[in-house]
C-alpha positions, 0 to 999 in steps of 0.5 A, a space after each residue: 550492519 544493516 538492521 533487520 526488522 522482523 515483521 510479525 505475521 499476526 497480532 502477538 499472542 500471549 496464550 492460545 486457548 482451545 474453545 472460547 472460555 473467558 479470562 479466569 474461567 476454568 471451563 469453556 462455555 458450551 454455548 460458544 460452540 458452533 460458529 467460533 473457531 477458537 478464542 485466544 488472548 491477545 496483547 494490545 499494549 497494556 490491555 489484555 483482551 480475548 479474541 473470538 473468531 466467527 466463521 459462519 453467519 448463524 450461531 450464538 455470535 453472528 450478524 443480525 439486523 446490521 449488528 454483530 450480536 452475541 447471546 447471553 454468556 457470550 462475553 463477561 458482563 460489562 465487557 467492552 466489545 470491538 468487532 473486527 473485519 479483516 483486522 480493522 475495527 468495524 464497531 464497538 460497544 459494551 456487553 449487558 449484565 448477562 454477557 450478551 451484546 449487540 454492536 452496530 457495524 457497517 455492511 460486511 462483505 461476508 459473515 467471517 469476523 472477529 470479536 475482541 472483548 475485555 475490561 478495556 479494549 483500546 481503540 484500534 483505529 490509527 490516527 491519520 492526517 484527515 486533512 490531507 489530499 489523498 485519492 480515495 480519501 474524503 475531504 472538502 475544500 481549503 480556504 484562507 484569509 489571503 494567498 500570495 503566489 500559492 493556494 491554501 491546498 498547498 498546506 495539505 498536499 504532503 509535498 514538502 517542497 511547496 507552501 501556502 503563503 498568506 502574503 502580507 497581513 497578520 494574523 492570517 487564517 487557513 480553514 480546512 473542511 474535512 468533508 464530514 464530522 470526525 473524531 480529532 486528536 491533534 493539529 501540527 504546523 510546519 511554519 516557513 520563515 528561515 529565521 527563529 521567530 516568536 510564532 503564535 497559533 490558535 486552533 478552532 473547530 466547528 461542526 457547521 462551518 459558522 460557529 467556531 470554538 477555540 480548542 488550543 492556542 500557543 506561542 513558540 520561538 523557533 525557526 522554520 521546519 519542513 522536516 516531518 518529524 519536527 513540526 514547529 508547533 503541535 497541539 493536542 485537542 480535547 479527548 473525544 473532540 469531534 468537528 468537520 471544520 478546522 481553522 488555524 489562525 497564525 502569526 509567524 512573527 514576520 509581516 507574512 505567514 506561511 505554512 509548509 504543511 498543516 496536519 489534522 490528526 483524527 480517526 475515520 469512521 469504521 465504515 470507510 476502512 471496511 469498504 476499502 479494497 481487501 488487499 489493503 487490510 491487515 488480514 485481507 487476502 489478495 497478494 501472494 508474490 514477493 517484490 523485486 528488490 532493485 537495490 539500496 538507496 544511493 546504490 551505484 547503478 540505480 536509476 534514482 539519485 539522492 532524494 531531498 529529505 530522505 531519512 533512511 539510507 538502508 531502505 531499498 528500492 522495490 521495482 514497479 514492473 510494467 505500468 502498475 504494481 501493488 505492495 503490502 507489508 503487515 507489521 505489529 507494534 508493541 505500544 501506541 505512539 507517533 510515527 512518520 511515513 516517508 515514501 518516494 514513488 516513480 511515477 506515482 503511488 497511493 498508500 493505505 494504512 489499515 484500509 485508510 488512504 493516508 499518502 500519495 505522491 509522484 515525480 520521485 519527490 519525497 512525500 511524508 505524513 504523520 501518524 499515530 499507531 495503536 498497539 497491535 497489527 497493522 498493514 501498509 499497502 501501496 498502489 503504484 503506477 509507472 508510465 515509462 522507464 524505470 518504476 520504483 517504490 521507496 518506503 520508511 516508517 519511523 517512530 518517535 526518535 527516528 526508530 525505524 519500524 519498517 522499510 522497503 526491502 526488509 520484512 515480509 513484503 508482498 506484491 501481486 503475483 506468485 512466480 512459478 519456478 520456470 519464470 525464475 533464473 535457474 534450471 527448468 527441467 521441463 524446458 528441454 526443447 528449442 523453439 523452431 523458426 516459422 515462416 512469417 504470416 502475411 498478417 504478422 508484423 515484422 516488429 521493431 527488430 528486423 532480425 528477430 524471427 517468429 518462432 513456435 515450439 514445433 514446425 508447421 504441419 502440412 496445412 501450414 498451421 499449429 494446434 491451438 493451446 498454450 506454449 511456454 518459452 524462456 531465455 536466460 541472459 546476463 547484464 554486465 552493468 545495470 541498464 534500462 531494457 525494453 521488451 517488445 512482443 507480438 504474438 499470434 494470439 497472445 503472450 504474457 511476459 515475466 522478467 525474473 518472475 515479475 509480470 511485465 507485459 500482457 499482449 494480444 496482437 500479431 499485427 502490432 507490437 507491445 513494449 515495456 521499459 524498466 530498469 534491471 540490475 547487473 547479473 543474470 536474468 530470465 525472460 519467460 513467456 506464456 503464449 497461447 494459440 486460440 481458435 478452439 481446437 482447430 489448427 491455425 497459424 501460431 507464433 511468437 516474436 520477441 526483442 529485448 534492447 538496452 537503453 542505447 538500442 543495442 539488442 540483448 536478445 531476440 527470438 531466433 537466436 540461440 539459448 531459447 528453451 520451450 516446454 512444448 504444449 502444456 496441459 
């Protein structure tokens, strides 16, 4: 049976409390009225803390002078305090003896934020691979003692099919500039060289790129590994270690040294997550639709076959309609621990964890990265692009020991858009009319299908025109087998097209045709179009031209044939 993973919609609550009382107090403090919506106890693994919701810019807890400020009695004396914006940590500090606090925070887009406080508030920022090359992630250059048929950056590209090879001469070294000084926690290495060898490595760090301090060293006898969950060597760094440059000296046990990947785990400054697009954050708004689940990995009829190294046969492909799509899933973990994110994107994707870019990939190849998740609520967000043909996204997040934490196709995934009933298969009561074929205007294209007709919701008036306004059309159709389909549209003046509630094309031209291709599974589908005739309120020519073909070029449907419905003009 397929495992169902329950994605929690909020941080696990142990107790909801009216007002804003402190743990152990019988009466809420009257001073906390005003900007606070409520206080509640939340579970962050072993730590129990309280959370205050600040709803306005003024009051006993507010933003002032670049800080989140709480007046006397706001929290218990000496409590640790963390400030959250849209679910990500923006700053932290310690309350004074009178219960007041002042926590520096980066510029926040608005004055709505949260305050966590308690005897010990865990760091809420996940550890990510800060050495990885990901669009939107700050990172500097990579260099090495030597390179043979490769470049040093290939050890940091999260592509498990290539490697950095130093060539002859050991020990060899590789150096990564992280772009700014960061808090680091671990270094993980995946050595190449198939046979089991005694392998040695030493990790050194620097804040100036000149003086390096050794912080970890070890030897292991092991074969090569390019499995993300099985690094050849893994080093924990001293707690609180900060550095900008990380150097790895290594001896693979052969006369050459090569690494499939090298990961440096660390935490980025709060300002970077706060500045991320809001839809990538755990409590950010922005995505209201549900994704198009195309089918399970390996299912017959899908446009994608097996992917080398893919670990989760129960994950489902989610469709990327048109040329771009955004996805997000919010989830909670009960305790801190290692995790591994596996993603395949066609054509390409960028992934964020809690607003931090962590992974990218392209070409339907496996991309993967190690993470350390902290107890509490998180968000994975993806921005995908597709230039032509089928587009899809496949995701699996696994914990230690291969436990599946989430996968694409299961749980409360979100995507852009919020389909209305008329855009989905099934009955549509407001679509009682049938379109009318209208004479083709001399300026209108004939389109790629000479048998398709220009249509509108009503005949031309005596002047050969139609009123300005918006008209909706829809057409049910069925595929006997999965297929790649191409939708071609022209409109006077504009048209937006959905398939099964998923927006696939926006087009604004009557003299040329817009087209998009994508994969559809077998079964019933609906094509929905919202067409607009411009020019204010003055009557003028209006029309819609649609043709849908399969991969062989056979026409599946066209305007002018039977089965189309229209709403007429809508308000």
